[in-house]
N, C-alpha and C positions, 0 to 999 in steps of 0.2 A: 473777754471772751463770753459774747452774750447767745451764742448757742446754747440750746436746751434738749435737743434730740437733732438726733442725722435724721435728715431730709431729704427731695432733690436738689434743695437749694446750693449752690455753689459753696459761699459761705461755711454751712452747716458740715459741709463734707472737708472743705479744708480743719475746719476746726476737730471736727473727730480725727482726722487723720494726724495733726501738730495732736493732740493728747495722746493718740495710740502708740506714736512713735516715741514720743518724751515719754512716757510710762514703761516703752518697754527698753527704751535706752538703760534708762534708771534702773531696771531690776537687773540687765545684766552687769551693771557698774556695783552691785553690791557681792558678784562673786570676784573676790578679789583674793579668796584661798579656798581652799581645799576641806576648813569645817565645816561641819552641820551647825555650829550654831558659833554665834558670837563670846556667848559666855556670862550674862550679866544673871544675878539671881532676881528672883519673882519680886523683892522690894525695892530692886535696884531700875528693873522695868516701871516700876510703878511711877517713878520717881521722871523716867528716860522720857514718857508719854502722853506728862501734866502738860496739858492747856488751860489757858485764862479760864477759856468759856468753850464748851461742849458746842452747844449752840448762839450763838450770840444775836444780838438784835440785829446787825445786819452783816449780809451774808461776808467774809471773807476775798471773795474768788477763788478760782480753783488753782490757778499759780500759787497763789500763798498757802493755800491745803496743801497741796504738791507739795512746796519746800520743805512742808513739817513733814509731809509721809515722807521723802526723801532721808530727812535727818531724823525721825522719830522711830518708824515704822521698818522701814523695809531693811535696814540694816541689820535688823534681832528675828527678822522669820528664821524660820526651822528652814535649810536647804537640805529637801528631799531628795536633790539628784545627787548631794554628796556620796561620796564613797564612807563616808567616817557617821551617815545614818542609815541605822540597821535595830531599830528600837521596836517597831511595831509592823502592822500589816496597812503599812501608810507610805507606800514608795514615789519615788520620782516619777514624773509624766512625759509618756513621750510627746513630743514637740508636734507631731499632725494633731495630736488632742488639744492641745493648749493652745493650737490654731482655729480646732472645731469650738474649743469656748468661746473664741469673741464673735466667732460667726451666733452661737444658741445665745448669748446675751445681748448680742444687736438687734436681733431679728426676735429675740421671745415671745419664741411660741409656748401654747399650752396645748399641752397633750390631752387634753379633755374632749374637746370636738374636734373633728375635719374642721368644723369653717373656722377654727383658731391657728389652725396647723396645718394646711394642705397637704404640704410635699412631707412636713415631718410624718405626718399619719403614714403616708405611705412607704417611706424608709422605716421606721420602729416596726412595719408587718414585714416587711423582708428582712429585718433583719432578726424577729424573732423567729420566722421560719427556717434561718440558717443555722441560729442557736440550735434548735429544735433536732435539727438533724444533726448536728455537730456533738449532740451530746447521747444522739440515738433514740431520742425518742419519736420519730417518725417511721416506728418500725409497723407492719401489717397490724392494721388493727385497729390502734394508736390514731385518733385527730387532736396534735397537740396542740398545743399554743403558750402564750407567756404576754406578760408587759414590762415593763421599766419601773424599777422601784426607786427609791429616795436611797436604800443601803439593803446590807443582809439580814439587817433587825426587819425592819419590814416588809420584807421578801419571805423573809421565817412567817412571818405575824399573819402575811397574806395566806400562804400555804397552810398552816394550821389552820385559818378560820374554813380555810378551801374543804379543809380536813372533816373537821366537826362537823361540817353540813354536809358532805356525803356520808359520812357515818350515821349520823343521826335520819337522814332522807332514805338511805339505801337498807339499812340495818333496822334501825327503829321506828322508819316510817312514820317519823317526826319531823313538820318542817320548824326547823328554828328561824328561818327569816320572817315566818308568819307570827308565828305563837313564842319565839323565847325558847329559853333553855328548857329539854326535859326535864320534869320532877326526880329525875333520878342522876341527874348532872355532877351531883357531887360525886359519884362513883368513879365518872371517867379519867383514864390514864392514860398518861403520855409518855412513854420512855425513851430514854436518852443520855445519852452518856455521862458521866459524874463531872467530867470536864469539857461539857460541848458549854456552847455560848450561851449565855445568861439570858438574852432572847425567848428563850423558851421558858422559863418564870415569867420574866415579862408580857409574853403574847397571851402566856396561860391567863394570867392576870386581866389582862385585857379583853381576853375573851368569855371573862364571867364565870373561869373552870377554876381559878386561885392555884397557887403556888403546891399545894398538894396535889393536883392532877400531875405534878409532874414527879416522874418517878426516874432515880438517877440509879444508871446500871455501873457496875466494875470495871474498869478496864483494866490491862494484862500488863506486862513489865514491856509491852513498845506502844502502850497507853490508846491502845486500842477498844473498841466496847467489846467485853466480853460477853460472844452469842449464848451459851450456854448459862451463863447466868441472868441473863436476858427470859431466855426458855423458863429457866424455873421462875423468874420474879412477872411472867405472864399467867403461867398457871395458878399461879400461888393466888393472882389478883383473882382470875376466874374462879377459882376455888371460894375465896372471900366474898363473890358477892359482887366484886367490881367488874368493870366495863372497858377494858383496853380497846381504843381506838387509833393509834397511830405511834411508830416507831420512827424518830430522828436519830439517820445515821451522820455523822460528821465528816467530811470528804476535807481534814486538812484543820483538825485544832487551832486554835488560839496560839497556846504555847507552844505546841510539838508537832503541830502539823500532820498528826497521826492520821490515819484512812479506817475509818469501822469498817468491817468485813458485810457489807455491804449485799455480796450473795446470800448469808446465809441468814442475813436479818429480812432479804426478801421471800426468803423462804417463809419463816414465821410470820409475816405480813401476811400470805397467802392462806397459808394455815389457817387462822385468826380471826381474816377478814375485817386486814387491820388496813390504813391509810401509813404510803410509806414516804416519807420525807427526805431527802439528803441536804445538810444545810456544807453547800461548799461555794460560800462563800471565800475560801482561802482556796483550796483544791480546786477549785474550777479551769483554772488556769492551765493546771498540767495538761487539758485535752490538745493543746496547743502544741505539743512535745512532739514530734513523730518518733521520740528515741522512747520515752516515758508513758504515753498518753494509756498506755493499757492497764497501769496502775488506777486509774478512774473508767474504764470503758465498763463498770457494774454501775453508774448512772444512770444508764438505760432501764435498768431494773425498777429504777422510782417513779412513786404518782407525779410528786412535783422536786423540784431542784431550787436551788438557791444559788446565782450565780452572784458576784462581786467583777466588774473593771476597773474601779478602784484599788484593787489589793494588788494581785499576783499579774495582770492583765497594763498593770502603769498605764491608768489611764485617771484624770482629774476627779476628784470626789464632787458631788457626785455622781455614782454609775453603777446600779444592779440592776438584777430582771429575778422575776419566778417563773420557772415554765412548770406546763403541766403536760402529764401525757394522755391526757384527756381534757379538751378548753372545753369542752360543755359545763366544766364545773364551775367555769367563772361564773358562772348564772349566780351561785352565791354572793356576786360583791356586784350585781345587774341590779338597777333600780333607773327608771325612764324619769324625766323632766323635760318638760316642754321648749325649755330654752337651750337645752343639752342634744340629746338623744333621742332628736322623734321620730318613731314608727313607721316613717315613711323614709327615713334615711337608708336604711340599711338595703330595702327592697331595692332603690335607686343607686347602691353603691356606694356611699358612702360612710366610711367606720368613725364612730365613735368610740376614743377607748379608754373611757370614761367607764365604760362596758366590763372592765375587768380590772380595775383598779381601786385602793382603799382613795388614794387620792384623787382629787378633783385637777387644780391647776397643777401640773407636771411638768418638769424642763425634758429636754429635747437631748437628753443622753444617749439616746442610743447613736446621735449622729456618732460620737468618737468612735463609736464602734465599726460603723460604715467605712469611716475613712483610713482607720488605721488598720482594717482589715487589710484593706485592699491597698493600703502602703506599704506593708511589710509582706503581705503574702504567707504562704504557709511553710518555705524556708525561713524567712526573716523572723516569725514569731518562736518557733521551735528553735530557734538558735537563744533567741532570747530567754525562753524559759529555762530549755537546755542548762545553758549555762549557769542561772541562777541554783540550780538543784543540784551539778555537778561542785559548784564551789560551799555548798550544805556540804555536801559528802566530801571535801578533802578538809575542810574545818574539820569534821567529826572525827577523822582518821587522826587528824595532828594532834588533837585535845584527846584522843584515847592512847596515844602512845605516848606521854607524855602525865608521868607521875604529881604535877604540879594541880593539876586539873580531875574533875570527876564530869564525866560527861554522862546525862541523863539516858539516851535513846539513840537509836541509828535514825536518821531524817530519813522520811519516804519523798519529801518535799524541799523546802528550803529554810526551815527553821531549827536552830544548833542548840540546845539549854544546856549547863554546865557551869560552874562553879570551881574556885581555888580552892584546892581539897586540902581535909587536914592533916597532910601531913607539909600541908607550904605552910598554911599560916593556924595551926591546932584548932582542936575541934570545937571548944569553947569560944572561940572568937569568929571563928566562920564567918556565920552570918553577916556579924557586922562588917568585917572588912570586904567583903564580897557588895554590900548597902553601899561603903564607903567610896570603893574603888568603881562604882555606876557615877556613883555622885560627880568624884574626882574626873572621872572623863568628858561629863557634859563640862563644868564651868573652866577647869583648866583650859585640857585640851580638843574642844570640841567635836568631843565625838560624842554621839547618843547611842547608847544601846538599851536593850530591853531586862527588865529585873522580875523574876513570878517566882516561885514557890512549887517546889517537888517536893515530896517525899517528907513534908516540915522543914526543909532546909530552902535558905535563901538561895534563887539562883540567878543569875546573866543569861541573856536570850541575845543571841543574833538572830534576825530575819533580813533574809538576804534577796531582797526583791532585784536590788539594782545586777544587770548583769555589766557593768563597768567593773564592779569589784575586780583584785584580783588577786591570784595565791599567795604573792608578796604583799599584799596589803593587809590579808588577813594574821600573815605570819609577825607583821610589825604589831597590828594589835593584839596580839598575844602577849607580845614582850611589855609593851606597855602595859597591858593588864598588869601582871607579875610585877615591873616596878612600880604599879602604883598600890599592890597587893603590898609589899615590904613595907610600903612607908603606910601604909595604915594599919599594921601590926599594931 
């Protein structure tokens, strides 16, 4: 095969079609059973993928490398569409979004300037507008806007950077962009739940504020931020001379899927002139359920929102966005370069999206949203999301009624955290038994579930993003877990 690119040349077109068709066929052939994973240990995988030379003097050609792919790699991928995969906020991909990925990779647009992504820029612009409306940010007085990012962590970092600059500019009358952090930056305080995503600390570090800026707020027995405790922490910090500037509410904590009390947080932020950010990387998908969308309705109260489409929205990684109630605050990220965002472009109707992005080169991920929203529609999306949420409720009720299990909290979205009880395996052995069960599921059963800690005890976790999972499947997995638990005692 001599082709190196897809061009107008017929031979290039034929080679492209042959490669894509052969790869697609080989992928489908690996789906030979319902397992989520074929089972090899890390040590076994390291031997399987060995090759004589990763970068040989003479290339082997794609046909030979493709044979190696089929033998050494494809059979051992985690199969996220499997009903036996429910470990993380990382699920199967809708088929139309996989097709979108092929388009994205083939055309290889860069979303920083219009002349690198003409139709892609216009599509991202209309998708962002729709998202702002979907989450209620387009209410009177707002000028909402947003941008796609590499993932929830970068969306959170973007929002917190904007929050820091907004606070410094409007409250402290200090221009961070021009002068750097103000002298009193060590007194800045950011409040977030004690079980919020670790990107809060990472962002504080990268923004020059440090981990000590992040104040962890206790949660209640439903794993929601305690708004009373938040109020006291803010008041105590003010009395101590510290400077509260932002609160982050989580809409779908990583482990429990719990939703913080956004209305109460919004009141406190308004009272103390603070920015209100919502990390809805997980829970943003709930807005697509006509039955349950009220659970996230208060996202409209926020100054900024993190969305992830590669979680509950079932799209390929990466696909995330950050929305702002007032798009003017993206000014914190704008800097002009003659080769990208020329000053005359905006006047002439050319949009250069680099003006509101931490990234320069960036993928056309908005295409996946554009395609899937139209493909499924309101009714189709509602069924996908509602089914997974109802599966979680079904599983919770089964666990709560079974003395062999302890379940942590009633799910608000689609995550269920539980463990084999002390009456089943003894209190002293319980942590080790639960650990062994998860490991046995992976390597012996081809079932991949999550593991975390709650109240000091090791727990198992089902993250139910796949709407094809049935109640019968969940019942059978609980039986399997008990059987493995008996062997692990």
